[in-house]
N, CA, C and O atoms as a MOPAC input file, in Angstrom:
PM7 MOZYME 1SCF
protein

 N      7.88800 1    -1.72600 1   -38.73600 1
 C      8.77800 1    -0.10500 1   -38.29100 1
 C      8.54100 1    -0.52700 1   -36.55100 1
 O      7.56200 1    -1.00200 1   -35.97500 1
 N      9.75500 1    -0.16100 1   -36.10400 1
 C      9.34400 1     0.00100 1   -34.35000 1
 C      9.07200 1     1.56500 1   -33.85300 1
 O      9.86600 1     2.50600 1   -33.85200 1
 N      7.54500 1     1.52100 1   -33.39000 1
 C      7.17500 1     3.12600 1   -32.59200 1
 C      7.48300 1     3.64000 1   -31.19100 1
 O      6.96800 1     4.54800 1   -30.53900 1
 N      8.70800 1     2.59100 1   -30.85400 1
 C      9.37500 1     3.03200 1   -29.29500 1
 C     10.08200 1     4.47200 1   -29.59400 1
 O     10.53400 1     4.82200 1   -30.68400 1
 N     10.07800 1     5.17300 1   -28.47400 1
 C     11.24700 1     6.06100 1   -28.68800 1
 C     12.17300 1     5.85100 1   -28.76400 1
 O     12.24800 1     4.88000 1   -28.01200 1
 N     13.62600 1     6.09400 1   -29.33600 1
 C     15.10700 1     6.26900 1   -28.13400 1
 C     15.25400 1     6.35800 1   -27.28300 1
 O     15.61700 1     7.53400 1   -27.27300 1
 N     15.30600 1     5.96900 1   -26.05500 1
 C     15.80100 1     6.38000 1   -24.38600 1
 C     17.31400 1     6.55900 1   -24.58000 1
 O     17.87500 1     5.96100 1   -25.49800 1
 N     17.91100 1     7.26800 1   -23.84500 1
 C     18.93000 1     7.45100 1   -23.83900 1
 C     19.50600 1     6.62000 1   -22.60600 1
 O     18.74300 1     5.97000 1   -21.89100 1
 N     20.99300 1     6.66800 1   -22.36600 1
 C     21.11500 1     5.59300 1   -21.69100 1
 C     21.01800 1     5.64900 1   -20.04400 1
 O     21.66000 1     4.95300 1   -19.25700 1
 N     20.22600 1     6.47500 1   -19.79300 1
 C     19.49900 1     7.11500 1   -18.29700 1
 C     18.27900 1     6.45400 1   -18.30500 1
 O     17.79400 1     5.88600 1   -17.32800 1
 N     17.79200 1     6.52900 1   -19.39500 1
 C     16.33100 1     6.27500 1   -19.81600 1
 C     15.80700 1     5.17300 1   -20.00200 1
 O     14.60100 1     4.93800 1   -20.06500 1
 N     17.26600 1     3.94700 1   -20.16500 1
 C     17.13200 1     3.37200 1   -20.28400 1
 C     17.07500 1     2.60000 1   -19.16800 1
 O     16.12900 1     1.83100 1   -18.99600 1
 N     18.27500 1     2.73800 1   -18.11100 1
 C     18.06000 1     1.95800 1   -16.59800 1
 C     17.12900 1     2.34900 1   -16.08800 1
 O     17.04500 1     2.01600 1   -14.90600 1
 N     16.04900 1     3.16300 1   -16.60600 1
 C     15.24800 1     3.53100 1   -15.46300 1
 C     13.86400 1     2.75600 1   -16.62700 1
 O     13.13300 1     2.44000 1   -15.68800 1
 N     13.48700 1     2.52800 1   -17.22300 1
 C     12.71900 1     1.49700 1   -17.95300 1
 C     13.63000 1    -0.31000 1   -17.02300 1
 O     13.09200 1    -1.02900 1   -16.18100 1
 N     14.24400 1    -0.38200 1   -17.28900 1
 C     14.85700 1    -1.53000 1   -16.89800 1
 C     14.60800 1    -1.86700 1   -15.67700 1
 O     14.35200 1    -3.04600 1   -15.43000 1
 N     14.63000 1    -0.92800 1   -14.68900 1
 C     14.54700 1    -1.35300 1   -13.49700 1
 C     12.88200 1    -1.71200 1   -13.17500 1
 O     12.50000 1    -2.68000 1   -12.51700 1
 N     11.71700 1    -0.33300 1   -14.02200 1
 C     10.75300 1    -0.40000 1   -13.68700 1
 C     10.31500 1    -2.20200 1   -14.13400 1
 O     10.04000 1    -3.09200 1   -13.33000 1
 N     10.35900 1    -2.28100 1   -15.27400 1
 C     10.35000 1    -3.54900 1   -15.29300 1
 C     10.45000 1    -5.06300 1   -14.89600 1
 O      9.77900 1    -6.04600 1   -15.21100 1
 N     11.67300 1    -4.85800 1   -13.99000 1
 C     12.49800 1    -5.19100 1   -13.01000 1
 C     11.35500 1    -5.36200 1   -11.98300 1
 O     10.47700 1    -6.21100 1   -12.14400 1
 N     11.37900 1    -4.86600 1   -11.35300 1
 C     10.03800 1    -4.30600 1   -10.07700 1
 C      8.82100 1    -4.69700 1   -10.82900 1
 O      8.17500 1    -5.35300 1   -10.01200 1
 N      7.95200 1    -4.63900 1   -12.27700 1
 C      6.96500 1    -5.37700 1   -12.15200 1
 C      6.81900 1    -6.89700 1   -11.89100 1
 O      6.02900 1    -7.52300 1   -11.18400 1
 N      8.41200 1    -7.50600 1   -13.14600 1
 C      8.28700 1    -9.26100 1   -13.22700 1
 C      8.69000 1    -8.97700 1   -11.48700 1
 O      7.65600 1    -8.87300 1   -10.82700 1
 N      9.87900 1    -8.84600 1   -10.71000 1
 C      9.45800 1    -9.74400 1    -9.34800 1
 C      7.95400 1    -9.24700 1    -8.68800 1
 O      7.27200 1   -10.11900 1    -8.14800 1
 N      7.56700 1    -8.17600 1    -8.72400 1
 C      6.19400 1    -8.31800 1    -8.25000 1
 C      5.41600 1    -9.48800 1    -8.09000 1
 O      5.02300 1   -10.15700 1    -7.13500 1
 N      5.27100 1    -9.54300 1    -9.86900 1
 C      4.53700 1   -10.75800 1   -10.25900 1
 C      4.65400 1   -12.16400 1   -10.09800 1
 O      3.84400 1   -13.09200 1   -10.10500 1
 N      6.22600 1   -12.04300 1    -9.91000 1
 C      6.38100 1   -13.39400 1    -9.57400 1
 C      6.19300 1   -13.52700 1    -7.93500 1
 O      5.91000 1   -14.60400 1    -7.41100 1
 N      6.40200 1   -12.19300 1    -7.12200 1
 C      6.06000 1   -12.74000 1    -5.58100 1
 C      4.48100 1   -12.60900 1    -5.23300 1
 O      4.02500 1   -12.78000 1    -4.10300 1
 N      4.10800 1   -12.44700 1    -5.79700 1
 C      1.96600 1   -12.89000 1    -5.76600 1
 C      1.38800 1   -13.88200 1    -6.72200 1
 O      0.16900 1   -14.03600 1    -6.80200 1
 N      2.49800 1   -14.76700 1    -7.67200 1
 C      2.33400 1   -15.95600 1    -7.81800 1
 C      2.86800 1   -17.14900 1    -6.57800 1
 O      2.47300 1   -18.29300 1    -6.35600 1
 N      3.81500 1   -16.39700 1    -5.99100 1
 C      4.56000 1   -17.16000 1    -4.71400 1
 C      3.79600 1   -17.24800 1    -3.65700 1
 O      4.06700 1   -18.17000 1    -2.88800 1
 N      2.80900 1   -16.47400 1    -3.35500 1
 C      1.30900 1   -16.53800 1    -2.58100 1
 C      1.10800 1   -16.95900 1    -2.82200 1
 O      1.03800 1   -18.03600 1    -2.23100 1
 N      0.73500 1   -16.81800 1    -3.93600 1
 C     -1.50500 1   -17.64000 1    -4.11300 1
 C     -2.01500 1   -16.52700 1    -4.33200 1
 O     -3.21400 1   -16.71500 1    -4.12600 1
 N     -1.80800 1   -15.03000 1    -4.74400 1
 C     -1.85100 1   -14.21400 1    -4.49700 1
 C     -2.93200 1   -13.85100 1    -5.94800 1
 O     -3.14000 1   -14.85300 1    -6.63100 1
 N     -3.50700 1   -12.74700 1    -6.37600 1
 C     -3.64300 1   -12.90100 1    -8.06800 1
 C     -2.99000 1   -10.98700 1    -8.35000 1
 O     -2.79400 1    -9.96800 1    -7.68900 1
 N     -2.91900 1   -11.30400 1    -9.25600 1
 C     -2.48100 1    -9.57200 1   -10.34600 1
 C     -3.69900 1    -8.97300 1   -10.88000 1
 O     -4.31000 1    -9.74600 1   -11.61600 1
 N     -4.32000 1    -7.64200 1   -10.70400 1
 C     -5.30000 1    -7.05600 1   -12.09800 1
 C     -4.44700 1    -6.72200 1   -12.50900 1
 O     -3.37000 1    -6.46900 1   -11.97000 1
 N     -4.93100 1    -6.61500 1   -14.13300 1
 C     -3.86300 1    -5.93000 1   -15.52100 1
 C     -5.28400 1    -5.39900 1   -16.25300 1
 O     -6.46000 1    -5.69900 1   -16.04900 1
 N     -4.61300 1    -4.43600 1   -17.23700 1
 C     -5.63400 1    -3.71400 1   -17.97900 1
 C     -5.45600 1    -4.40500 1   -19.45400 1
 O     -4.51300 1    -4.69300 1   -20.19100 1
 N     -6.31300 1    -4.47000 1   -19.46800 1
 C     -6.17700 1    -5.12600 1   -21.32400 1
 C     -6.96400 1    -4.71900 1   -22.19600 1
 O     -7.57100 1    -5.77100 1   -22.39400 1
 N     -7.61100 1    -3.68500 1   -23.15700 1
 C     -7.69700 1    -2.83800 1   -23.85200 1
 C     -8.73200 1    -1.71100 1   -23.43200 1
 O     -9.68800 1    -1.25200 1   -24.05600 1
 N     -8.14800 1    -1.36500 1   -21.96200 1
 C     -8.77500 1    -0.55400 1   -20.98400 1
 C     -9.71700 1    -1.18300 1   -20.33300 1
 O    -10.81000 1    -0.61700 1   -20.35100 1
 N     -9.62800 1    -2.45900 1   -19.59700 1
 C    -10.95300 1    -3.23600 1   -19.29900 1
 C     -9.94700 1    -4.38200 1   -18.53800 1
 O     -9.06000 1    -5.09600 1   -19.00500 1
 N    -10.56900 1    -4.21300 1   -16.93400 1
 C     -9.57500 1    -4.80300 1   -15.61900 1
 C     -9.81400 1    -6.16900 1   -15.87000 1
 O    -10.85200 1    -6.80000 1   -15.67200 1
 N     -8.33300 1    -6.69800 1   -16.49900 1
 C     -8.55500 1    -8.17500 1   -16.20500 1
 C     -7.30000 1    -8.78000 1   -14.85100 1
 O     -6.14300 1    -8.38600 1   -14.70000 1
 N     -8.06900 1    -9.84500 1   -14.02700 1
 C     -7.70700 1   -10.82000 1   -13.27600 1
 C     -6.80400 1   -11.75000 1   -14.02100 1
 O     -7.05300 1   -12.50100 1   -14.96400 1
 N     -5.44900 1   -11.47000 1   -13.22700 1
 C     -4.69100 1   -12.83800 1   -13.63200 1
 C     -4.25200 1   -13.78000 1   -12.44900 1
 O     -4.07200 1   -13.27700 1   -11.34000 1
 N     -4.06000 1   -15.23700 1   -12.66400 1
 C     -3.83700 1   -15.53600 1   -11.01900 1
 C     -3.77600 1   -17.35000 1   -11.54400 1
 O     -4.49500 1   -17.87500 1   -12.39400 1
 N     -2.88500 1   -17.88600 1   -10.87300 1
 C     -3.06500 1   -19.26300 1   -11.07000 1
 C     -1.88400 1   -19.54100 1   -12.22900 1
 O     -1.22400 1   -18.51000 1   -12.09600 1
 N     -1.16600 1   -20.36900 1   -13.36600 1
 C     -0.30500 1   -20.83800 1   -13.74800 1
 C     -0.40700 1   -19.64200 1   -14.98700 1
 O      0.42300 1   -19.87300 1   -15.86600 1
 N     -1.07400 1   -18.66400 1   -15.19800 1
 C     -1.37500 1   -17.80000 1   -16.24600 1
 C     -0.34700 1   -16.53300 1   -15.34000 1
 O      0.46800 1   -15.85000 1   -15.96000 1
 N     -0.53800 1   -16.39600 1   -13.95600 1
 C     -0.07800 1   -15.47100 1   -13.37300 1
 C      1.22900 1   -16.26200 1   -13.47700 1
 O      2.03700 1   -15.33600 1   -13.55900 1
 N      2.05500 1   -17.56200 1   -13.53300 1
 C      3.41600 1   -18.04400 1   -13.24600 1
 C      3.54900 1   -17.78300 1   -14.35500 1
 O      4.63500 1   -17.21100 1   -14.44800 1
 N      2.97600 1   -17.87400 1   -15.52000 1
 C      3.42600 1   -17.89600 1   -16.94900 1
 C      4.14900 1   -16.37100 1   -17.45600 1
 O      5.13800 1   -16.23400 1   -18.17500 1
 N      3.24900 1   -15.24300 1   -16.78700 1
 C      3.15600 1   -14.02500 1   -17.30700 1
 C      4.29600 1   -13.45100 1   -16.24500 1
 O      4.77000 1   -12.43400 1   -16.75200 1
 N      5.03000 1   -13.77600 1   -14.71500 1
 C      5.79900 1   -13.67700 1   -14.16600 1
 C      7.12700 1   -14.29300 1   -14.86600 1
 O      8.23600 1   -13.76500 1   -14.94700 1
 N      6.78100 1   -15.32100 1   -15.25800 1
 C      8.04600 1   -16.29500 1   -15.57000 1
 C      8.96900 1   -15.61200 1   -17.37600 1
 O     10.11400 1   -15.93900 1   -17.68900 1
 N      7.87000 1   -14.49000 1   -18.40500 1
 C      7.76600 1   -14.31400 1   -19.62600 1
 C      8.52100 1   -13.00300 1   -18.63900 1
 O      9.72600 1   -13.20200 1   -18.48300 1
 N      8.06600 1   -11.90100 1   -18.06400 1
 C      8.72700 1   -11.17200 1   -17.84700 1
 C      9.89700 1   -10.65200 1   -16.70700 1
 O     10.27900 1    -9.49200 1   -16.54700 1
 N     10.27100 1   -11.67000 1   -16.08900 1
 C     11.51400 1   -11.77200 1   -15.51900 1
 C     12.59000 1   -12.55500 1   -16.77400 1
 O     13.80900 1   -12.38000 1   -16.76300 1
 N     12.00100 1   -13.26800 1   -17.62900 1
 C     12.73000 1   -13.63800 1   -18.61800 1
 C     13.63500 1   -12.28900 1   -19.77800 1
 O     14.81000 1   -11.98800 1   -19.99000 1
 N     12.47200 1   -11.87300 1   -20.20500 1
 C     12.41200 1   -10.34400 1   -20.72800 1
 C     13.39800 1    -9.34200 1   -20.19800 1
 O     13.84600 1    -8.53200 1   -21.00900 1
 N     13.77000 1    -9.29100 1   -19.02800 1
 C     14.35100 1    -8.79800 1   -18.07000 1
 C     15.85700 1    -9.17700 1   -17.85400 1
 O     16.74400 1    -8.35900 1   -18.09800 1
 N     16.14000 1   -10.52900 1   -17.35500 1
 C     17.41700 1   -11.61400 1   -18.12700 1
 C     18.44800 1   -10.86100 1   -19.65500 1
 O     19.53800 1   -10.28900 1   -19.68500 1
 N     17.54400 1   -11.19200 1   -20.64300 1
 C     17.45900 1   -10.79600 1   -21.60100 1
 C     18.35500 1    -9.74900 1   -22.49900 1
 O     19.24200 1    -9.73800 1   -23.35200 1
 N     17.25300 1    -8.60300 1   -21.48000 1
 C     17.82800 1    -6.71300 1   -21.48700 1
 C     18.70900 1    -6.93200 1   -21.02200 1
 O     19.64000 1    -6.81400 1   -21.81800 1
 N     19.10200 1    -7.30600 1   -19.79600 1
 C     20.50100 1    -7.41600 1   -18.77600 1
 C     21.65900 1    -7.35500 1   -20.05900 1
 O     22.26100 1    -6.54500 1   -20.76400 1
 N     21.48600 1    -9.04100 1   -19.78400 1
 C     22.63700 1    -9.30800 1   -20.88400 1
 C     22.73900 1    -8.79100 1   -22.09800 1
 O     23.82200 1    -8.90500 1   -22.67300 1
 N     21.57700 1    -8.07200 1   -22.79100 1
 C     22.56600 1    -7.08700 1   -24.34600 1
 C     22.88700 1    -6.22400 1   -23.44800 1
 O     23.99700 1    -6.55000 1   -23.02800 1
 N     22.48300 1    -5.21900 1   -22.88100 1
 C     23.45400 1    -4.09000 1   -22.03900 1
 C     24.60600 1    -4.41700 1   -21.72300 1
 O     25.47800 1    -3.56200 1   -21.87600 1
 N     25.00200 1    -5.81100 1   -21.15900 1
 C     26.45300 1    -5.86200 1   -20.64900 1
 C     26.91900 1    -5.96100 1   -21.83600 1
 O     28.12900 1    -5.77100 1   -21.95800 1
 N     25.89100 1    -6.37300 1   -23.38800 1
 C     27.09500 1    -6.76700 1   -24.40300 1
 C     27.31000 1    -5.35900 1   -24.98600 1
 O     28.33800 1    -5.16900 1   -25.63600 1
 N     26.40700 1    -4.32700 1   -24.80500 1
 C     26.71000 1    -3.34800 1   -25.40700 1
 C     26.28200 1    -3.21100 1   -26.56300 1
 O     26.71300 1    -2.42600 1   -27.40800 1
 N     24.91900 1    -4.39100 1   -26.72900 1
 C     24.13200 1    -4.64300 1   -27.76700 1
 C     22.80900 1    -3.85800 1   -27.88800 1
 O     22.05300 1    -4.06400 1   -28.83800 1

């Protein structure tokens, strides 16, 4: 069962834009050799190197898949 709220079309666009911005920021940080700090179980965790690359790649793929599904109307 999915506990996520159902978003309006405008809400889906906003969510997609925010996810794309985060994906781009993670990718940029990886390319510049920087690190990112994220929260895991309310604790700060530093992500860098290959882990940051993988996280950025996954985030970019998710946003591309969402874009395809929105364009296909599914």
